[in-house]
C-alpha positions as CSV (number, residue, x, y, z in Angstrom):
1,M,-16.6,-3.3,17.1
2,P,-19.2,-3.3,19.9
3,R,-20.2,0.3,20.3
4,T,-20.7,-0.2,24.1
5,R,-16.9,-0.7,24.4
6,P,-14.9,2.4,23.7
7,L,-11.7,3.2,22.0
8,V,-9.6,4.5,24.9
9,V,-6.7,7.1,24.2
10,V,-3.9,7.3,26.8
11,G,-1.3,9.8,26.9
12,D,0.1,13.4,27.3
13,T,-2.1,16.1,26.3
14,L,-0.6,19.4,25.1
15,L,-2.0,22.7,24.2
16,D,-0.8,23.9,20.9
17,T,-0.9,27.6,20.1
18,D,-0.4,29.1,16.7
19,V,0.3,32.8,16.5
20,E,-0.1,33.9,12.9
21,G,1.1,37.1,11.3
22,Q,3.4,38.7,8.8
23,A,7.2,39.1,9.0
24,D,8.5,41.6,6.4
25,R,11.1,43.5,8.4
26,L,13.9,42.9,10.9
27,A,14.2,44.2,14.5
28,P,16.4,47.3,14.6
29,D,18.5,45.8,17.6
30,A,19.1,42.4,16.3
31,P,19.0,40.3,12.9
32,A,15.6,38.8,13.9
33,P,12.3,39.0,12.1
34,V,9.5,41.1,13.5
35,L,6.3,39.3,13.5
36,D,3.2,41.5,13.2
37,V,0.4,39.4,14.8
38,T,-2.9,39.1,13.1
39,E,-4.6,36.1,14.9
40,E,-3.9,33.4,17.4
41,H,-5.5,29.7,17.4
42,N,-5.5,27.2,20.3
43,R,-6.1,23.5,19.8
44,P,-5.4,20.3,21.8
45,G,-2.2,18.6,20.9
46,G,-0.6,15.2,21.7
47,A,-3.0,12.7,23.0
48,G,-5.7,15.3,23.0
49,L,-5.3,15.8,19.2
50,A,-5.2,11.9,18.7
51,A,-8.3,11.5,20.6
52,T,-10.1,14.2,18.6
53,L,-9.0,12.6,15.3
54,A,-9.9,9.2,16.5
55,G,-13.5,10.5,16.8
56,T,-13.4,12.4,13.5
57,F,-11.7,10.0,11.1
58,P,-12.6,8.3,8.8
59,P,-14.7,11.2,7.6
60,D,-17.2,9.0,6.0
61,A,-17.8,6.7,8.9
62,A,-21.5,5.6,9.4
63,D,-21.2,5.6,13.1
64,R,-18.3,6.4,15.6
65,P,-17.3,4.7,18.8
66,E,-17.2,6.4,22.1
67,I,-13.7,8.0,22.7
68,V,-12.3,8.0,26.2
69,L,-9.2,10.1,26.9
70,I,-7.2,9.3,29.9
71,T,-4.6,12.1,30.4
72,A,-3.1,14.4,33.1
73,L,-4.4,18.0,33.5
74,G,-3.5,20.6,36.2
75,R,-5.3,23.8,37.4
76,S,-3.8,26.5,35.4
77,R,-5.6,28.5,32.7
78,S,-4.0,26.5,30.0
79,D,-5.3,23.4,31.4
80,Q,-8.8,24.8,31.7
81,T,-8.5,25.8,27.9
82,V,-7.7,22.2,27.0
83,R,-10.6,20.9,29.1
84,D,-13.1,23.3,27.3
85,M,-11.8,22.3,23.9
86,L,-12.2,18.6,24.7
87,S,-15.3,18.4,26.8
88,S,-17.6,18.1,23.8
89,R,-15.5,15.7,21.8
90,V,-14.4,12.9,24.1
91,R,-15.1,11.6,27.5
92,L,-12.3,13.0,29.7
93,L,-10.8,11.0,32.5
94,E,-8.0,13.0,34.3
95,L,-5.0,12.0,36.3
96,P,-3.8,14.9,38.7
97,L,-0.9,16.9,37.3
98,R,1.3,18.8,39.6
99,G,2.2,21.7,37.4
100,S,0.6,22.7,34.2
101,V,-0.2,21.1,30.8
102,P,2.7,21.5,28.4
103,V,2.1,24.5,25.9
104,K,3.7,24.6,22.4
105,T,3.6,27.9,20.7
106,R,4.4,28.3,17.0
107,L,5.2,31.7,15.7
108,C,4.1,31.6,12.0
109,A,4.5,34.1,9.2
110,E,2.0,33.5,6.4
111,G,1.6,30.0,7.4
112,R,5.2,29.1,7.9
113,P,6.7,28.4,11.3
114,L,9.4,30.8,12.4
115,L,10.0,29.6,15.9
116,R,8.5,27.4,18.6
117,V,8.4,28.1,22.2
118,D,7.8,25.3,24.7
119,R,6.7,25.9,28.3
120,G,4.9,24.1,31.1
121,G,4.7,20.5,32.3
122,G,4.7,18.9,35.6
123,T,4.4,15.5,37.6
124,V,1.7,13.0,37.0
125,G,-0.2,11.8,40.0
126,A,-1.6,8.6,41.2
127,V,-3.8,6.3,39.1
128,T,-7.7,6.4,40.0
129,E,-10.0,3.6,40.2
130,E,-12.1,5.3,37.4
131,V,-9.1,5.2,35.0
132,R,-8.5,1.5,35.8
133,T,-12.2,0.7,35.1
134,A,-12.1,2.5,31.7
135,L,-8.9,0.6,30.7
136,A,-10.5,-2.7,31.7
137,G,-13.5,-2.0,29.6
138,A,-11.7,-0.9,26.5
139,H,-12.0,-2.6,23.1
140,T,-8.8,-1.1,21.8
141,V,-6.3,1.3,23.5
142,L,-4.1,3.9,21.8
143,V,-1.1,5.0,23.7
144,S,-0.1,8.6,22.6
145,D,3.3,8.9,24.4
146,Y,5.0,12.3,24.3
147,G,7.4,11.5,27.2
148,R,5.6,13.6,29.7
149,G,4.7,10.9,32.3
150,V,1.3,9.5,31.5
151,A,2.3,6.3,29.9
152,A,5.0,5.8,32.5
153,R,2.4,6.2,35.4
154,L,0.0,3.7,33.6
155,R,2.8,1.3,32.5
156,A,1.8,-1.5,34.8
157,E,-1.9,-1.5,33.9
158,L,-0.9,-1.2,30.1
159,A,1.4,-4.2,30.3
160,V,-1.4,-6.4,31.7
161,L,-3.9,-5.0,29.3
162,A,-1.8,-5.9,26.3
163,G,-2.1,-9.7,27.0
164,H,-5.8,-9.6,25.9
165,T,-6.7,-6.2,24.4
166,Q,-5.4,-4.4,21.2
167,V,-2.8,-1.8,22.1
168,V,-1.5,0.6,19.5
169,W,1.5,2.6,20.9
170,D,2.7,5.9,19.2
171,P,6.2,6.2,20.9
172,H,8.7,9.0,21.5
173,P,12.4,8.7,22.1
174,R,11.9,10.5,25.4
175,G,9.1,8.4,26.4
176,E,8.4,4.7,27.5
177,P,9.3,1.7,25.3
178,P,5.9,0.0,24.1
179,V,4.8,-2.7,26.5
180,P,5.3,-6.3,25.1
181,G,2.4,-7.7,23.2
182,A,1.5,-4.3,21.5
183,R,-0.5,-5.0,18.3
184,L,1.0,-2.1,16.4
185,V,3.7,0.5,17.1
186,T,3.9,3.7,15.0
187,P,7.2,5.5,15.2
188,N,8.2,8.0,12.5
189,A,11.4,7.6,10.5
190,A,13.3,10.0,12.8
191,E,12.2,8.3,16.0
192,A,13.0,4.9,14.6
193,M,16.5,6.1,13.8
194,A,16.9,7.6,17.2
195,L,15.5,4.6,18.9
196,C,18.0,2.3,17.0
197,S,21.0,4.6,17.4
198,G,24.0,2.9,19.2
199,E,22.3,-0.5,19.2
200,Y,22.0,-1.5,15.5
201,P,24.2,-0.7,12.6
202,E,23.0,1.7,10.1
203,T,21.6,0.0,7.0
204,D,20.5,1.9,3.9
205,G,20.3,5.2,5.6
206,D,17.0,6.8,4.6
207,G,16.1,4.2,2.1
208,L,13.0,2.0,2.3
209,H,15.1,-1.1,3.0
210,G,16.7,0.6,6.0
211,H,13.5,1.7,7.4
212,G,12.0,-1.6,7.1
213,W,15.0,-3.2,8.6
214,R,14.8,-0.8,11.7
215,G,11.1,-1.6,12.0
216,A,11.6,-5.3,12.1
217,A,14.5,-4.9,14.6
218,L,12.4,-2.7,16.8
219,A,9.5,-5.1,16.6
220,S,11.8,-7.9,17.9
221,V,13.2,-5.7,20.8
222,W,9.7,-4.5,21.7
223,R,8.1,-7.9,21.3
224,S,5.2,-6.2,19.4
225,A,3.2,-7.9,16.6
226,A,4.1,-5.3,14.1
227,V,5.9,-1.8,13.7
228,A,4.8,0.7,11.1
229,V,7.5,3.3,10.4
230,T,5.8,6.4,9.2
231,L,7.8,8.3,6.3
232,G,5.6,11.5,5.8
233,R,5.0,12.0,2.1
234,R,6.5,8.7,1.2
235,G,4.0,6.7,3.2
236,A,4.9,4.0,5.7
237,V,6.7,0.6,6.0
238,L,5.2,-2.2,8.1
239,A,7.5,-4.9,9.6
240,C,7.1,-7.8,11.9
241,P,9.8,-9.3,14.0
242,G,12.5,-10.8,11.8
243,D,11.0,-9.5,8.5
244,E,13.4,-9.7,5.6
245,A,10.9,-8.0,3.2
246,P,8.5,-5.6,5.1
247,L,5.4,-4.3,3.4
248,Y,5.6,-0.8,1.8
249,F,2.6,1.4,1.7
250,P,3.1,4.6,-0.6
251,A,1.3,7.7,0.0
252,L,-1.8,7.9,-2.2
253,Q,-1.4,11.6,-3.2
254,E,1.2,14.5,-2.8
255,A,0.6,16.3,0.4
256,D,2.7,19.5,0.7
257,G,0.8,21.1,3.4
258,D,1.6,21.6,7.2
259,P,2.5,18.1,8.6
260,C,1.9,19.1,12.2
261,G,-0.5,16.3,13.6
262,A,-0.1,13.9,10.8
263,G,1.6,11.2,13.0
264,D,-1.3,11.5,15.6
265,C,-3.7,11.2,12.6
266,F,-1.8,8.1,11.4
267,A,-2.0,6.4,14.9
268,A,-5.6,7.4,15.6
269,T,-6.7,6.0,12.2
270,A,-4.8,2.9,12.6
271,A,-6.2,2.3,16.1
272,R,-9.9,3.0,14.7
273,A,-9.3,0.5,11.9
274,L,-7.9,-2.2,14.3
275,A,-10.9,-1.6,16.5
276,D,-13.2,-2.0,13.6
277,G,-11.7,-5.5,12.9
278,A,-9.0,-4.8,10.3
279,L,-5.6,-6.5,10.1
280,P,-2.3,-4.5,10.7
281,E,-1.8,-4.5,7.0
282,E,-5.2,-3.0,6.4
283,A,-5.0,-0.6,9.3
284,T,-1.7,0.7,7.9
285,H,-3.2,1.1,4.5
286,E,-6.0,3.1,5.8
287,A,-3.9,5.3,8.1
288,V,-1.6,6.2,5.1
289,R,-4.6,7.1,3.1
290,L,-6.2,9.3,5.7
291,S,-3.2,10.9,7.1
292,G,-2.1,11.9,3.7
293,G,-5.5,13.4,3.1
294,F,-5.4,15.1,6.4
295,V,-2.2,16.9,5.4
296,A,-3.4,17.6,1.9
297,A,-6.7,19.2,3.3
298,G,-4.7,21.6,5.6
299,G,-3.9,19.5,8.6
300,V,-4.6,21.0,11.9
301,R,-5.0,24.4,10.3
302,N,-8.1,23.1,8.4
303,P,-11.1,24.9,9.9
304,A,-13.4,22.0,8.8
305,L,-11.6,19.7,11.2
306,W,-12.8,21.6,14.2
307,G,-16.1,22.2,12.9
308,G,-16.9,19.0,11.1
309,V,-15.5,16.8,8.4
310,P,-12.3,17.7,6.6
311,S,-12.4,18.3,3.0
312,T,-11.4,15.9,0.4
313,P,-7.7,16.0,-0.8
314,P,-7.0,16.8,-4.5
315,P,-6.6,13.8,-6.9
316,A,-3.2,12.4,-7.9
317,P,-1.5,13.9,-11.1
318,P,-1.6,11.9,-14.3
319,V,1.3,9.9,-15.4
320,T,3.5,9.6,-18.6
321,R,3.5,6.6,-20.8
322,T,5.6,4.8,-23.5
323,D,5.6,1.5,-25.4
324,D,9.3,0.8,-25.2
325,A,10.1,-0.6,-21.7
326,R,13.9,-0.7,-22.1
327,A,14.1,2.9,-23.4
328,L,11.8,4.1,-20.6
329,A,13.9,2.5,-18.0
330,A,17.1,4.0,-19.5
331,A,15.6,7.5,-19.7
332,V,14.3,7.5,-16.1
333,R,17.7,6.3,-14.8
334,A,19.5,9.0,-16.9
335,R,17.5,11.7,-15.3
336,G,18.1,10.3,-11.8
337,G,14.6,8.7,-11.4
338,T,13.5,5.6,-9.7
339,V,12.6,2.6,-12.1
340,V,10.1,0.3,-10.5
341,A,9.1,-3.0,-12.0
342,T,6.8,-5.9,-11.2
343,G,5.9,-9.1,-12.9
344,G,3.4,-11.9,-13.1
345,C,1.0,-13.7,-15.3
346,F,-2.1,-11.1,-14.7
347,D,-4.4,-13.8,-16.2
348,L,-7.9,-12.5,-15.3
349,L,-6.9,-9.2,-13.9
350,H,-8.7,-8.5,-10.7
351,A,-9.0,-5.8,-8.0
352,G,-6.2,-7.2,-6.0
353,H,-3.9,-6.9,-9.0
354,V,-5.0,-3.3,-9.7
355,G,-4.5,-2.2,-6.2
356,M,-1.0,-3.7,-6.1
357,L,0.0,-2.0,-9.4
358,Q,-1.4,1.3,-8.5
359,N,0.7,1.2,-5.1
360,A,3.7,-0.1,-7.0
361,R,3.6,3.0,-9.4
362,R,3.7,5.3,-6.4
363,T,7.0,4.0,-5.2
364,G,9.0,5.5,-8.1
365,D,9.0,7.5,-11.3
366,C,7.7,4.7,-13.8
367,L,6.2,1.3,-13.6
368,I,7.2,-1.6,-16.0
369,V,5.1,-4.7,-15.9
370,C,7.2,-8.0,-16.7
371,L,4.4,-10.1,-18.2
372,N,4.8,-14.0,-18.6
373,S,4.1,-15.0,-22.2
374,D,1.3,-17.6,-23.1
375,V,4.1,-20.2,-23.2
376,S,5.5,-19.3,-19.7
377,V,2.0,-19.2,-18.3
378,R,1.2,-22.6,-19.6
379,R,4.4,-24.1,-18.4
380,L,3.8,-22.7,-14.9
381,K,0.1,-23.2,-14.6
382,G,-0.7,-26.3,-16.7
383,E,-3.1,-26.8,-19.7
384,G,-6.0,-24.6,-19.8
385,R,-4.0,-21.5,-18.9
386,P,-3.7,-18.8,-19.6
387,I,-7.4,-18.1,-19.6
388,T,-6.8,-14.7,-21.3
389,P,-4.3,-14.8,-24.3
390,E,-1.0,-12.8,-24.2
391,A,-2.3,-10.1,-26.7
392,D,-5.4,-9.4,-24.5
393,R,-3.5,-9.4,-21.2
394,V,-1.1,-6.7,-22.7
395,S,-4.1,-4.7,-23.8
396,V,-5.8,-4.8,-20.5
397,L,-2.7,-3.8,-18.6
398,A,-1.8,-1.1,-21.0
399,G,-5.2,0.4,-20.3
400,L,-4.3,1.2,-16.7
401,D,-3.0,4.7,-16.0
402,C,-0.6,3.2,-13.4
403,V,1.3,1.1,-16.0
404,D,3.9,3.0,-18.0
405,A,5.3,0.1,-20.0
406,I,5.0,-3.7,-20.5
407,A,7.7,-6.2,-21.4
408,V,6.9,-9.8,-22.2
409,F,9.2,-12.7,-21.3
410,D,9.1,-16.5,-22.2
411,E,11.0,-17.9,-19.2
412,N,9.7,-19.1,-15.9
413,T,11.1,-16.1,-14.2
414,P,12.2,-12.8,-15.4
415,E,15.8,-12.6,-14.5
416,R,17.1,-12.1,-18.0
417,L,14.5,-9.3,-18.7
418,L,15.4,-7.6,-15.3
419,R,19.2,-7.5,-16.1
420,E,18.1,-5.6,-19.2
421,L,15.8,-3.3,-17.4
422,R,17.9,-3.0,-14.2
423,P,15.0,-1.6,-12.0
424,H,15.8,0.1,-8.7
425,V,12.8,-1.6,-7.1
426,W,11.1,-4.9,-7.8
427,V,7.6,-5.2,-6.5
428,K,5.6,-8.4,-5.7
429,G,2.3,-8.9,-4.1
430,G,2.4,-9.5,-0.3
431,D,0.8,-13.0,-0.6
432,Y,4.5,-14.2,-1.1
433,G,5.0,-13.6,2.7
434,T,8.6,-13.7,3.6
435,E,9.7,-16.4,1.1
436,R,13.0,-15.7,-0.7
437,L,11.9,-14.5,-4.1
438,P,14.0,-15.9,-7.1
439,E,14.5,-12.5,-8.5
440,A,16.0,-11.0,-5.2
441,A,19.6,-12.3,-5.8
442,T,19.5,-10.7,-9.5
443,L,18.3,-7.4,-8.1
444,E,21.3,-7.4,-5.6
445,E,23.7,-7.5,-8.6
446,W,23.1,-3.7,-9.2
447,G,21.9,-2.7,-5.7
448,G,18.1,-3.1,-6.4
449,R,15.6,-3.8,-3.8
450,V,12.6,-6.2,-3.3
451,L,9.5,-4.6,-1.9
452,L,6.3,-6.5,-0.8
453,L,3.0,-4.8,-1.4
454,P,-0.1,-6.3,0.2
455,Y,-3.1,-7.7,-1.8
456,L,-5.6,-6.1,0.5
457,D,-8.5,-7.3,-1.7
458,G,-7.9,-10.9,-1.1
459,R,-8.7,-12.0,-4.6
460,S,-7.0,-14.4,-6.8
461,T,-7.2,-15.5,-10.5
462,T,-7.5,-19.3,-9.5
463,A,-10.6,-18.4,-7.3
464,L,-12.2,-16.3,-9.9
465,A,-11.7,-19.1,-12.6
466,R,-13.0,-21.8,-10.2
467,R,-16.1,-19.6,-9.5
468,A,-16.6,-19.1,-13.2
469,A,-16.3,-22.8,-13.9
470,D,-18.8,-23.7,-11.0
471,H,-21.2,-21.1,-12.4
472,H,-21.0,-22.6,-15.9
473,G,-21.7,-26.0,-14.5
474,T,-24.8,-24.9,-12.7
475,V,-25.9,-23.2,-15.9
476,R,-25.6,-26.4,-17.9
477,S,-27.3,-28.5,-15.2
478,L,-30.3,-26.2,-15.2
479,G,-30.6,-26.3,-19.1
480,L,-29.9,-22.5,-19.3
481,D,-26.9,-22.7,-21.9
482,G,-28.8,-20.8,-24.5
483,L,-30.2,-18.2,-22.1
484,E,-26.6,-17.5,-20.7
485,Q,-25.2,-17.2,-24.3
486,S,-27.9,-14.8,-25.3
487,S,-27.5,-12.5,-22.2
């Protein structure tokens, strides 16, 4: 994006305080733990944290946009603490606040929260011309709404802005609904459930299908281009209005750290990605990746976050493999695990395939690939296909750590094989769009679900084959056949 046009963050800034200590005894006058305090840490929260992260992530960015934070601050000591922490990180534009910045204090014993104390708050004052000018000059706007009044005060300006500027809205059940036309809205699972409560029937509870359904319903109500429902360590579901098969983005690694601030990291990263020209699918993928890394590296407690670049998260653990797909599926089901299956020709395996298979594996406890046989590929694709024979395609897929087993079928579609495997989840690449997949009705026989995962790489076997054919024709026309064969 043009670096002369800033990313503007709008919303409620908080002061987050962690009081750290040890609690190894109870008070003599009540059954309450006694916290022996050893240290205390302050940091910006809410929109202040989102703005800080928007200027920090991704850690390996070559250059960074100017970050402008529009928020409300008062005149108390807590407000001045926030100003001092943000002044070197963002350009701060203040709305007047009658009262004081909200303060959230967490009492933590050995890193685990015992109690949170909230205080402060006030009434947001009038919008200034400086704020209006900053909004008008924004390339992308992130609204970090904590329901404290800033988004409500600026709603009219934001509604106009959404007609021609990318707006990312991180909502709160006590806050404002997103303005129509928002490019991306990022509620977490609990917020999406609360926002749908009383208006929509419960569907699939805490399952991926239910989260996707709620995301699509909220996108329709809010008239937003897309809604990404964040699921913590499970990743995120991206839905557009009316979607029957939303895209699922699994987390790229286990992240068992303090999740405080992960939602702000997700929204800030998505806004940065959109500002740099990404599609919502690409922005969601990047946000899942970096917010998971943020938590794995220590989250808001990571000292490197406030002094520079966060550390790299640990790699994902290795997977277990087997050659018997049917036995694997039965064993995983027997121990209460989730069987995931996907299918296709996988002729000339490319980066789009690999990314989809890696993500598919992360959605459950095993991944079985249902592979079209040579006869099936030829019937579907015509003479000359497959380019790679069945035995070689099996060998290549078996070499991927994310593939646990492979089962070959001769029919056009794998319904018969699926009835033998009975997977909980059937994954297909997102290039199928919202078309009704022929396998969907089969999965419904035992309560299975269809998930679409995006081909973010944008490659295809047909395109690769065409380029190879064009290259071969060029070689022959130049009389270089022998040279190519010897190289």
